[in-house]
HTML snippet that shows the backbone in 3Dmol.js (N, CA, C, O; Angstrom):
<script src="https://3Dmol.org/build/3Dmol-min.js"></script>
<div id="view" style="width:600px;height:400px;position:relative"></div>
<script>
const pdb = `
ATOM      1  N   MET A   1      90.936  -7.131  25.834  1.00  0.00           N
ATOM      2  CA  MET A   1      89.521  -7.258  25.658  1.00  0.00           C
ATOM      3  C   MET A   1      89.074  -6.732  24.304  1.00  0.00           C
ATOM      4  O   MET A   1      87.874  -6.709  24.029  1.00  0.00           O
ATOM      5  N   SER A   2      89.963  -6.326  23.481  1.00  0.00           N
ATOM      6  CA  SER A   2      89.607  -5.769  22.185  1.00  0.00           C
ATOM      7  C   SER A   2      88.965  -6.799  21.260  1.00  0.00           C
ATOM      8  O   SER A   2      88.361  -6.419  20.258  1.00  0.00           O
ATOM      9  N   THR A   3      89.079  -8.098  21.568  1.00  0.00           N
ATOM     10  CA  THR A   3      88.468  -9.117  20.722  1.00  0.00           C
ATOM     11  C   THR A   3      86.974  -9.254  20.969  1.00  0.00           C
ATOM     12  O   THR A   3      86.282  -9.904  20.184  1.00  0.00           O
ATOM     13  N   LEU A   4      86.465  -8.666  22.024  1.00  0.00           N
ATOM     14  CA  LEU A   4      85.040  -8.748  22.324  1.00  0.00           C
ATOM     15  C   LEU A   4      84.278  -7.646  21.604  1.00  0.00           C
ATOM     16  O   LEU A   4      84.740  -6.508  21.528  1.00  0.00           O
ATOM     17  N   ASN A   5      83.094  -7.993  21.071  1.00  0.00           N
ATOM     18  CA  ASN A   5      82.288  -6.947  20.466  1.00  0.00           C
ATOM     19  C   ASN A   5      81.523  -6.203  21.564  1.00  0.00           C
ATOM     20  O   ASN A   5      81.545  -6.612  22.725  1.00  0.00           O
ATOM     21  N   MET A   6      80.862  -5.136  21.205  1.00  0.00           N
ATOM     22  CA  MET A   6      80.202  -4.287  22.207  1.00  0.00           C
ATOM     23  C   MET A   6      79.076  -5.018  22.932  1.00  0.00           C
ATOM     24  O   MET A   6      78.871  -4.786  24.124  1.00  0.00           O
ATOM     25  N   THR A   7      78.344  -5.889  22.251  1.00  0.00           N
ATOM     26  CA  THR A   7      77.278  -6.631  22.915  1.00  0.00           C
ATOM     27  C   THR A   7      77.856  -7.509  24.011  1.00  0.00           C
ATOM     28  O   THR A   7      77.342  -7.529  25.129  1.00  0.00           O
ATOM     29  N   THR A   8      78.909  -8.227  23.702  1.00  0.00           N
ATOM     30  CA  THR A   8      79.543  -9.092  24.688  1.00  0.00           C
ATOM     31  C   THR A   8      80.129  -8.258  25.817  1.00  0.00           C
ATOM     32  O   THR A   8      80.061  -8.656  26.980  1.00  0.00           O
ATOM     33  N   TYR A   9      80.699  -7.118  25.490  1.00  0.00           N
ATOM     34  CA  TYR A   9      81.250  -6.236  26.524  1.00  0.00           C
ATOM     35  C   TYR A   9      80.148  -5.757  27.466  1.00  0.00           C
ATOM     36  O   TYR A   9      80.369  -5.675  28.674  1.00  0.00           O
ATOM     37  N   SER A  10      78.978  -5.442  26.942  1.00  0.00           N
ATOM     38  CA  SER A  10      77.857  -5.018  27.788  1.00  0.00           C
ATOM     39  C   SER A  10      77.415  -6.152  28.709  1.00  0.00           C
ATOM     40  O   SER A  10      77.144  -5.930  29.889  1.00  0.00           O
ATOM     41  N   TRP A  11      77.344  -7.363  28.167  1.00  0.00           N
ATOM     42  CA  TRP A  11      77.018  -8.528  28.999  1.00  0.00           C
ATOM     43  C   TRP A  11      78.077  -8.723  30.072  1.00  0.00           C
ATOM     44  O   TRP A  11      77.755  -9.011  31.225  1.00  0.00           O
ATOM     45  N   LEU A  12      79.331  -8.567  29.696  1.00  0.00           N
ATOM     46  CA  LEU A  12      80.424  -8.741  30.647  1.00  0.00           C
ATOM     47  C   LEU A  12      80.265  -7.794  31.831  1.00  0.00           C
ATOM     48  O   LEU A  12      80.419  -8.201  32.983  1.00  0.00           O
ATOM     49  N   ARG A  13      79.964  -6.554  31.553  1.00  0.00           N
ATOM     50  CA  ARG A  13      79.770  -5.574  32.630  1.00  0.00           C
ATOM     51  C   ARG A  13      78.606  -5.957  33.527  1.00  0.00           C
ATOM     52  O   ARG A  13      78.697  -5.840  34.749  1.00  0.00           O
ATOM     53  N   LEU A  14      77.516  -6.410  32.931  1.00  0.00           N
ATOM     54  CA  LEU A  14      76.335  -6.800  33.704  1.00  0.00           C
ATOM     55  C   LEU A  14      76.628  -8.000  34.608  1.00  0.00           C
ATOM     56  O   LEU A  14      76.321  -7.977  35.800  1.00  0.00           O
ATOM     57  N   VAL A  15      77.220  -9.039  34.037  1.00  0.00           N
ATOM     58  CA  VAL A  15      77.490 -10.252  34.814  1.00  0.00           C
ATOM     59  C   VAL A  15      78.509  -9.974  35.907  1.00  0.00           C
ATOM     60  O   VAL A  15      78.367 -10.470  37.024  1.00  0.00           O
ATOM     61  N   ARG A  16      79.530  -9.192  35.604  1.00  0.00           N
ATOM     62  CA  ARG A  16      80.514  -8.823  36.637  1.00  0.00           C
ATOM     63  C   ARG A  16      79.838  -8.096  37.791  1.00  0.00           C
ATOM     64  O   ARG A  16      80.117  -8.377  38.956  1.00  0.00           O
ATOM     65  N   ALA A  17      78.962  -7.172  37.470  1.00  0.00           N
ATOM     66  CA  ALA A  17      78.260  -6.403  38.504  1.00  0.00           C
ATOM     67  C   ALA A  17      77.414  -7.322  39.385  1.00  0.00           C
ATOM     68  O   ALA A  17      77.370  -7.148  40.602  1.00  0.00           O
ATOM     69  N   GLU A  18      76.746  -8.296  38.774  1.00  0.00           N
ATOM     70  CA  GLU A  18      75.928  -9.231  39.549  1.00  0.00           C
ATOM     71  C   GLU A  18      76.793 -10.055  40.498  1.00  0.00           C
ATOM     72  O   GLU A  18      76.439 -10.238  41.663  1.00  0.00           O
ATOM     73  N   TYR A  19      77.914 -10.547  40.006  1.00  0.00           N
ATOM     74  CA  TYR A  19      78.805 -11.335  40.864  1.00  0.00           C
ATOM     75  C   TYR A  19      79.411 -10.476  41.974  1.00  0.00           C
ATOM     76  O   TYR A  19      79.681 -10.981  43.064  1.00  0.00           O
ATOM     77  N   GLN A  20      79.624  -9.204  41.714  1.00  0.00           N
ATOM     78  CA  GLN A  20      80.153  -8.315  42.753  1.00  0.00           C
ATOM     79  C   GLN A  20      79.081  -7.979  43.785  1.00  0.00           C
ATOM     80  O   GLN A  20      79.382  -7.839  44.971  1.00  0.00           O
ATOM     81  N   ASP A  21      77.839  -7.851  43.341  1.00  0.00           N
ATOM     82  CA  ASP A  21      76.746  -7.464  44.237  1.00  0.00           C
ATOM     83  C   ASP A  21      76.202  -8.616  45.083  1.00  0.00           C
ATOM     84  O   ASP A  21      75.618  -8.396  46.144  1.00  0.00           O
ATOM     85  N   ILE A  22      76.399  -9.840  44.603  1.00  0.00           N
ATOM     86  CA  ILE A  22      75.826 -11.001  45.300  1.00  0.00           C
ATOM     87  C   ILE A  22      76.966 -11.935  45.717  1.00  0.00           C
ATOM     88  O   ILE A  22      77.372 -12.806  44.947  1.00  0.00           O
ATOM     89  N   PRO A  23      77.476 -11.752  46.928  1.00  0.00           N
ATOM     90  CA  PRO A  23      78.558 -12.617  47.402  1.00  0.00           C
ATOM     91  C   PRO A  23      78.129 -14.083  47.401  1.00  0.00           C
ATOM     92  O   PRO A  23      77.005 -14.408  47.783  1.00  0.00           O
ATOM     93  N   GLY A  24      79.018 -14.950  46.975  1.00  0.00           N
ATOM     94  CA  GLY A  24      78.731 -16.374  46.983  1.00  0.00           C
ATOM     95  C   GLY A  24      77.913 -16.864  45.800  1.00  0.00           C
ATOM     96  O   GLY A  24      77.505 -18.025  45.774  1.00  0.00           O
ATOM     97  N   LEU A  25      77.664 -16.001  44.819  1.00  0.00           N
ATOM     98  CA  LEU A  25      76.883 -16.398  43.647  1.00  0.00           C
ATOM     99  C   LEU A  25      77.580 -17.545  42.922  1.00  0.00           C
ATOM    100  O   LEU A  25      78.780 -17.479  42.655  1.00  0.00           O
ATOM    101  N   GLN A  26      76.832 -18.584  42.609  1.00  0.00           N
ATOM    102  CA  GLN A  26      77.349 -19.769  41.924  1.00  0.00           C
ATOM    103  C   GLN A  26      76.359 -20.154  40.847  1.00  0.00           C
ATOM    104  O   GLN A  26      75.270 -20.644  41.147  1.00  0.00           O
ATOM    105  N   LEU A  27      76.726 -19.938  39.595  1.00  0.00           N
ATOM    106  CA  LEU A  27      75.817 -20.222  38.488  1.00  0.00           C
ATOM    107  C   LEU A  27      76.482 -21.110  37.450  1.00  0.00           C
ATOM    108  O   LEU A  27      77.683 -20.997  37.203  1.00  0.00           O
ATOM    109  N   THR A  28      75.700 -21.993  36.844  1.00  0.00           N
ATOM    110  CA  THR A  28      76.182 -22.768  35.711  1.00  0.00           C
ATOM    111  C   THR A  28      76.017 -21.917  34.451  1.00  0.00           C
ATOM    112  O   THR A  28      75.362 -20.875  34.474  1.00  0.00           O
ATOM    113  N   GLU A  29      76.615 -22.372  33.364  1.00  0.00           N
ATOM    114  CA  GLU A  29      76.434 -21.666  32.104  1.00  0.00           C
ATOM    115  C   GLU A  29      74.947 -21.605  31.754  1.00  0.00           C
ATOM    116  O   GLU A  29      74.453 -20.576  31.293  1.00  0.00           O
ATOM    117  N   ARG A  30      74.254 -22.692  31.973  1.00  0.00           N
ATOM    118  CA  ARG A  30      72.811 -22.727  31.685  1.00  0.00           C
ATOM    119  C   ARG A  30      72.053 -21.719  32.550  1.00  0.00           C
ATOM    120  O   ARG A  30      71.153 -21.034  32.064  1.00  0.00           O
ATOM    121  N   ASP A  31      72.414 -21.630  33.829  1.00  0.00           N
ATOM    122  CA  ASP A  31      71.783 -20.654  34.725  1.00  0.00           C
ATOM    123  C   ASP A  31      71.977 -19.231  34.209  1.00  0.00           C
ATOM    124  O   ASP A  31      71.051 -18.421  34.211  1.00  0.00           O
ATOM    125  N   ILE A  32      73.187 -18.949  33.773  1.00  0.00           N
ATOM    126  CA  ILE A  32      73.510 -17.597  33.283  1.00  0.00           C
ATOM    127  C   ILE A  32      72.697 -17.286  32.041  1.00  0.00           C
ATOM    128  O   ILE A  32      72.128 -16.200  31.926  1.00  0.00           O
ATOM    129  N   ARG A  33      72.638 -18.232  31.107  1.00  0.00           N
ATOM    130  CA  ARG A  33      71.850 -18.013  29.885  1.00  0.00           C
ATOM    131  C   ARG A  33      70.383 -17.775  30.227  1.00  0.00           C
ATOM    132  O   ARG A  33      69.748 -16.885  29.661  1.00  0.00           O
ATOM    133  N   ARG A  34      69.850 -18.560  31.142  1.00  0.00           N
ATOM    134  CA  ARG A  34      68.442 -18.433  31.527  1.00  0.00           C
ATOM    135  C   ARG A  34      68.184 -17.131  32.287  1.00  0.00           C
ATOM    136  O   ARG A  34      67.195 -16.443  32.033  1.00  0.00           O
ATOM    137  N   GLN A  35      69.072 -16.800  33.212  1.00  0.00           N
ATOM    138  CA  GLN A  35      68.919 -15.595  34.044  1.00  0.00           C
ATOM    139  C   GLN A  35      68.774 -14.332  33.199  1.00  0.00           C
ATOM    140  O   GLN A  35      67.939 -13.474  33.482  1.00  0.00           O
ATOM    141  N   TRP A  36      69.599 -14.232  32.159  1.00  0.00           N
ATOM    142  CA  TRP A  36      69.617 -13.005  31.372  1.00  0.00           C
ATOM    143  C   TRP A  36      69.151 -13.189  29.929  1.00  0.00           C
ATOM    144  O   TRP A  36      69.271 -12.262  29.128  1.00  0.00           O
ATOM    145  N   GLY A  37      68.626 -14.355  29.581  1.00  0.00           N
ATOM    146  CA  GLY A  37      68.155 -14.585  28.217  1.00  0.00           C
ATOM    147  C   GLY A  37      69.270 -14.447  27.197  1.00  0.00           C
ATOM    148  O   GLY A  37      69.082 -13.871  26.125  1.00  0.00           O
ATOM    149  N   MET A  38      70.427 -14.979  27.540  1.00  0.00           N
ATOM    150  CA  MET A  38      71.633 -14.793  26.742  1.00  0.00           C
ATOM    151  C   MET A  38      71.784 -15.902  25.691  1.00  0.00           C
ATOM    152  O   MET A  38      71.471 -17.065  25.949  1.00  0.00           O
ATOM    153  N   ASP A  39      72.257 -15.528  24.534  1.00  0.00           N
ATOM    154  CA  ASP A  39      72.572 -16.463  23.464  1.00  0.00           C
ATOM    155  C   ASP A  39      73.704 -17.395  23.924  1.00  0.00           C
ATOM    156  O   ASP A  39      74.654 -16.932  24.555  1.00  0.00           O
ATOM    157  N   PRO A  40      73.619 -18.701  23.618  1.00  0.00           N
ATOM    158  CA  PRO A  40      74.653 -19.637  24.069  1.00  0.00           C
ATOM    159  C   PRO A  40      76.073 -19.274  23.628  1.00  0.00           C
ATOM    160  O   PRO A  40      77.012 -19.410  24.412  1.00  0.00           O
ATOM    161  N   LEU A  41      76.242 -18.819  22.396  1.00  0.00           N
ATOM    162  CA  LEU A  41      77.588 -18.475  21.920  1.00  0.00           C
ATOM    163  C   LEU A  41      78.141 -17.250  22.638  1.00  0.00           C
ATOM    164  O   LEU A  41      79.323 -17.204  22.980  1.00  0.00           O
ATOM    165  N   VAL A  42      77.293 -16.272  22.861  1.00  0.00           N
ATOM    166  CA  VAL A  42      77.709 -15.080  23.604  1.00  0.00           C
ATOM    167  C   VAL A  42      78.086 -15.472  25.029  1.00  0.00           C
ATOM    168  O   VAL A  42      79.082 -14.988  25.566  1.00  0.00           O
ATOM    169  N   CYS A  43      77.294 -16.343  25.637  1.00  0.00           N
ATOM    170  CA  CYS A  43      77.553 -16.785  27.004  1.00  0.00           C
ATOM    171  C   CYS A  43      78.903 -17.497  27.090  1.00  0.00           C
ATOM    172  O   CYS A  43      79.680 -17.244  28.011  1.00  0.00           O
ATOM    173  N   GLN A  44      79.181 -18.371  26.150  1.00  0.00           N
ATOM    174  CA  GLN A  44      80.459 -19.076  26.145  1.00  0.00           C
ATOM    175  C   GLN A  44      81.628 -18.111  26.007  1.00  0.00           C
ATOM    176  O   GLN A  44      82.641 -18.250  26.692  1.00  0.00           O
ATOM    177  N   GLU A  45      81.483 -17.129  25.114  1.00  0.00           N
ATOM    178  CA  GLU A  45      82.531 -16.131  24.923  1.00  0.00           C
ATOM    179  C   GLU A  45      82.726 -15.306  26.196  1.00  0.00           C
ATOM    180  O   GLU A  45      83.855 -15.029  26.601  1.00  0.00           O
ATOM    181  N   LEU A  46      81.630 -14.924  26.811  1.00  0.00           N
ATOM    182  CA  LEU A  46      81.660 -14.139  28.033  1.00  0.00           C
ATOM    183  C   LEU A  46      82.355 -14.898  29.167  1.00  0.00           C
ATOM    184  O   LEU A  46      83.230 -14.356  29.842  1.00  0.00           O
ATOM    185  N   LEU A  47      81.959 -16.149  29.367  1.00  0.00           N
ATOM    186  CA  LEU A  47      82.553 -16.942  30.440  1.00  0.00           C
ATOM    187  C   LEU A  47      84.033 -17.208  30.185  1.00  0.00           C
ATOM    188  O   LEU A  47      84.837 -17.212  31.117  1.00  0.00           O
ATOM    189  N   ALA A  48      84.385 -17.427  28.937  1.00  0.00           N
ATOM    190  CA  ALA A  48      85.797 -17.622  28.595  1.00  0.00           C
ATOM    191  C   ALA A  48      86.606 -16.374  28.949  1.00  0.00           C
ATOM    192  O   ALA A  48      87.710 -16.480  29.484  1.00  0.00           O
ATOM    193  N   GLU A  49      86.065 -15.205  28.656  1.00  0.00           N
ATOM    194  CA  GLU A  49      86.777 -13.950  28.950  1.00  0.00           C
ATOM    195  C   GLU A  49      86.859 -13.711  30.455  1.00  0.00           C
ATOM    196  O   GLU A  49      87.923 -13.354  30.962  1.00  0.00           O
ATOM    197  N   LEU A  50      85.764 -13.899  31.171  1.00  0.00           N
ATOM    198  CA  LEU A  50      85.776 -13.679  32.618  1.00  0.00           C
ATOM    199  C   LEU A  50      86.707 -14.660  33.329  1.00  0.00           C
ATOM    200  O   LEU A  50      87.305 -14.327  34.353  1.00  0.00           O
ATOM    201  N   THR A  51      86.825 -15.859  32.784  1.00  0.00           N
ATOM    202  CA  THR A  51      87.761 -16.839  33.338  1.00  0.00           C
ATOM    203  C   THR A  51      89.195 -16.462  32.963  1.00  0.00           C
ATOM    204  O   THR A  51      90.099 -16.540  33.794  1.00  0.00           O
ATOM    205  N   ARG A  52      89.395 -16.061  31.733  1.00  0.00           N
ATOM    206  CA  ARG A  52      90.733 -15.681  31.255  1.00  0.00           C
ATOM    207  C   ARG A  52      91.328 -14.535  32.065  1.00  0.00           C
ATOM    208  O   ARG A  52      92.519 -14.537  32.374  1.00  0.00           O
ATOM    209  N   ILE A  53      90.491 -13.556  32.408  1.00  0.00           N
ATOM    210  CA  ILE A  53      91.001 -12.397  33.148  1.00  0.00           C
ATOM    211  C   ILE A  53      91.066 -12.650  34.652  1.00  0.00           C
ATOM    212  O   ILE A  53      91.496 -11.785  35.416  1.00  0.00           O
ATOM    213  N   GLY A  54      90.635 -13.846  35.072  1.00  0.00           N
ATOM    214  CA  GLY A  54      90.747 -14.215  36.481  1.00  0.00           C
ATOM    215  C   GLY A  54      89.633 -13.691  37.373  1.00  0.00           C
ATOM    216  O   GLY A  54      89.768 -13.696  38.596  1.00  0.00           O
ATOM    217  N   PHE A  55      88.539 -13.241  36.782  1.00  0.00           N
ATOM    218  CA  PHE A  55      87.412 -12.773  37.593  1.00  0.00           C
ATOM    219  C   PHE A  55      86.565 -13.942  38.080  1.00  0.00           C
ATOM    220  O   PHE A  55      86.126 -13.961  39.230  1.00  0.00           O
ATOM    221  N   LEU A  56      86.337 -14.918  37.203  1.00  0.00           N
ATOM    222  CA  LEU A  56      85.569 -16.108  37.560  1.00  0.00           C
ATOM    223  C   LEU A  56      86.449 -17.343  37.446  1.00  0.00           C
ATOM    224  O   LEU A  56      87.471 -17.345  36.759  1.00  0.00           O
ATOM    225  N   LYS A  57      86.021 -18.393  38.140  1.00  0.00           N
ATOM    226  CA  LYS A  57      86.615 -19.712  37.951  1.00  0.00           C
ATOM    227  C   LYS A  57      85.476 -20.713  37.937  1.00  0.00           C
ATOM    228  O   LYS A  57      84.410 -20.474  38.503  1.00  0.00           O
ATOM    229  N   GLN A  58      85.721 -21.844  37.280  1.00  0.00           N
ATOM    230  CA  GLN A  58      84.701 -22.881  37.204  1.00  0.00           C
ATOM    231  C   GLN A  58      85.017 -23.961  38.230  1.00  0.00           C
ATOM    232  O   GLN A  58      86.147 -24.441  38.320  1.00  0.00           O
ATOM    233  N   THR A  59      84.004 -24.333  38.998  1.00  0.00           N
ATOM    234  CA  THR A  59      84.179 -25.373  40.013  1.00  0.00           C
ATOM    235  C   THR A  59      84.088 -26.744  39.352  1.00  0.00           C
ATOM    236  O   THR A  59      83.751 -26.853  38.173  1.00  0.00           O
ATOM    237  N   GLY A  60      84.386 -27.774  40.110  1.00  0.00           N
ATOM    238  CA  GLY A  60      84.294 -29.133  39.623  1.00  0.00           C
ATOM    239  C   GLY A  60      82.879 -29.551  39.257  1.00  0.00           C
ATOM    240  O   GLY A  60      82.685 -30.514  38.514  1.00  0.00           O
ATOM    241  N   THR A  61      81.891 -28.832  39.776  1.00  0.00           N
ATOM    242  CA  THR A  61      80.491 -29.135  39.452  1.00  0.00           C
ATOM    243  C   THR A  61      79.956 -28.297  38.299  1.00  0.00           C
ATOM    244  O   THR A  61      78.766 -28.348  37.989  1.00  0.00           O
ATOM    245  N   GLY A  62      80.844 -27.517  37.659  1.00  0.00           N
ATOM    246  CA  GLY A  62      80.447 -26.730  36.494  1.00  0.00           C
ATOM    247  C   GLY A  62      79.868 -25.365  36.813  1.00  0.00           C
ATOM    248  O   GLY A  62      79.362 -24.681  35.923  1.00  0.00           O
ATOM    249  N   ARG A  63      79.936 -24.965  38.064  1.00  0.00           N
ATOM    250  CA  ARG A  63      79.417 -23.644  38.452  1.00  0.00           C
ATOM    251  C   ARG A  63      80.522 -22.597  38.333  1.00  0.00           C
ATOM    252  O   ARG A  63      81.699 -22.881  38.556  1.00  0.00           O
ATOM    253  N   TYR A  64      80.114 -21.391  37.979  1.00  0.00           N
ATOM    254  CA  TYR A  64      81.049 -20.276  37.906  1.00  0.00           C
ATOM    255  C   TYR A  64      80.926 -19.439  39.172  1.00  0.00           C
ATOM    256  O   TYR A  64      79.832 -19.025  39.554  1.00  0.00           O
ATOM    257  N   VAL A  65      82.062 -19.198  39.814  1.00  0.00           N
ATOM    258  CA  VAL A  65      82.128 -18.443  41.056  1.00  0.00           C
ATOM    259  C   VAL A  65      83.218 -17.379  40.935  1.00  0.00           C
ATOM    260  O   VAL A  65      84.087 -17.464  40.068  1.00  0.00           O
ATOM    261  N   ARG A  66      83.161 -16.384  41.807  1.00  0.00           N
ATOM    262  CA  ARG A  66      84.226 -15.368  41.828  1.00  0.00           C
ATOM    263  C   ARG A  66      85.552 -16.039  42.145  1.00  0.00           C
ATOM    264  O   ARG A  66      85.619 -16.910  43.012  1.00  0.00           O
ATOM    265  N   ALA A  67      86.580 -15.648  41.464  1.00  0.00           N
ATOM    266  CA  ALA A  67      87.887 -16.281  41.624  1.00  0.00           C
ATOM    267  C   ALA A  67      88.619 -15.833  42.880  1.00  0.00           C
ATOM    268  O   ALA A  67      89.461 -16.570  43.393  1.00  0.00           O
ATOM    269  N   ASN A  68      88.322 -14.657  43.380  1.00  0.00           N
ATOM    270  CA  ASN A  68      89.090 -14.161  44.529  1.00  0.00           C
ATOM    271  C   ASN A  68      88.400 -14.362  45.834  1.00  0.00           C
ATOM    272  O   ASN A  68      88.935 -13.991  46.879  1.00  0.00           O
TER     273      ASN A  68
END
`;
const viewer = $3Dmol.createViewer("view");
viewer.addModel(pdb, "pdb");
viewer.setStyle({}, {cartoon: {color: "spectrum"}});
viewer.zoomTo();
viewer.render();
</script>
């Protein structure tokens, strides 16, 4: 995770906490950006990292859900 800057790391912690607190949460990239007022590039980086580490997965409809 050393490639992420501190802003992205803070977003990562927030989004992870939301997915842990709300079972069954299913959001698109657009939903995530709107929910937290997130910059599109930061959102893409965040989702790529959460997917890479196996916390989230993307469904066939483009929604991000908990991987486990």
